[in-house]
C-alpha positions in Angstrom: 94.5 -84.9 24.0 95.6 -81.5 25.0 93.2 -78.6 25.2 95.0 -76.9 22.4 94.8 -79.9 20.2 91.1 -80.2 21.0 90.5 -76.5 20.1 92.3 -77.1 16.8 89.9 -80.0 16.1 86.8 -77.9 16.9 86.1 -79.4 20.3 86.3 -77.2 23.4 88.0 -78.6 26.6 84.6 -78.9 28.4 83.5 -81.5 25.8 80.6 -79.4 24.6 80.1 -78.5 21.0 82.2 -75.6 19.8 80.7 -72.1 20.1 79.6 -70.8 16.8 81.7 -67.9 15.6 80.5 -64.9 13.7 79.1 -65.3 10.2 81.4 -64.9 7.2 79.8 -61.5 6.6 80.4 -60.3 10.1 84.0 -61.6 9.9 84.5 -59.7 6.6 83.2 -56.5 8.3 85.4 -57.0 11.3 88.4 -57.5 9.0 87.5 -54.4 7.0 87.1 -52.4 10.2 90.7 -53.4 11.1 92.3 -53.0 7.7 90.8 -49.8 6.3 91.7 -47.4 9.2 95.1 -49.0 9.6 96.0 -48.6 5.9 94.7 -45.0 6.0 96.9 -44.2 9.0 100.0 -45.9 7.8 99.7 -44.3 4.3 99.2 -40.9 5.9 102.3 -41.4 8.1 104.6 -43.1 5.6 103.2 -41.8 2.3 105.5 -38.7 2.0 108.6 -40.7 3.2 108.0 -43.5 0.7 106.7 -41.5 -2.3 109.9 -41.8 -4.2 110.0 -45.6 -3.9 108.7 -48.0 -6.5 105.1 -49.1 -6.0 106.0 -52.7 -5.1 108.4 -51.5 -2.4 105.8 -49.1 -1.0 103.3 -51.9 -1.0 105.7 -54.3 0.7 106.4 -51.7 3.4 102.7 -51.0 3.9 101.6 -54.6 4.1 104.6 -55.4 6.3 103.2 -53.1 8.9 99.4 -53.4 8.3 99.1 -57.2 8.2 100.8 -58.0 11.5 99.1 -55.2 13.3 95.7 -56.3 12.0 96.2 -60.0 12.4 97.8 -60.0 15.9 96.2 -56.9 17.5 93.2 -55.4 15.8 91.2 -58.4 14.5 91.5 -60.4 17.8 90.4 -57.3 19.7 87.5 -56.7 17.4 86.5 -60.4 17.5 86.5 -60.2 21.3 84.4 -57.1 21.3 82.0 -58.8 18.8 81.7 -61.8 21.1 81.0 -59.5 24.1 78.3 -57.6 22.2 76.8 -60.9 20.9 76.6 -62.3 24.5 74.8 -59.1 25.7 71.9 -59.6 23.2 
């Protein structure tokens, strides 16, 4: 079985038990720390330009920017920082 397949099944390649991730509460906080400032910045930048558009179109544009940035950049970076901070304790 490949390392990727093992990771998807909750087993790390070394054969040890998987490392415990952050609690659901900490994951929620990490997600909020990624989403809130990103929404605020994108709204601040695009708000005036999209003000005349219908609400659903503005929301589509906002989420089309915020979700990928948060999911692919910010949340992984914050999870990595959280893991580093947790290891230091």
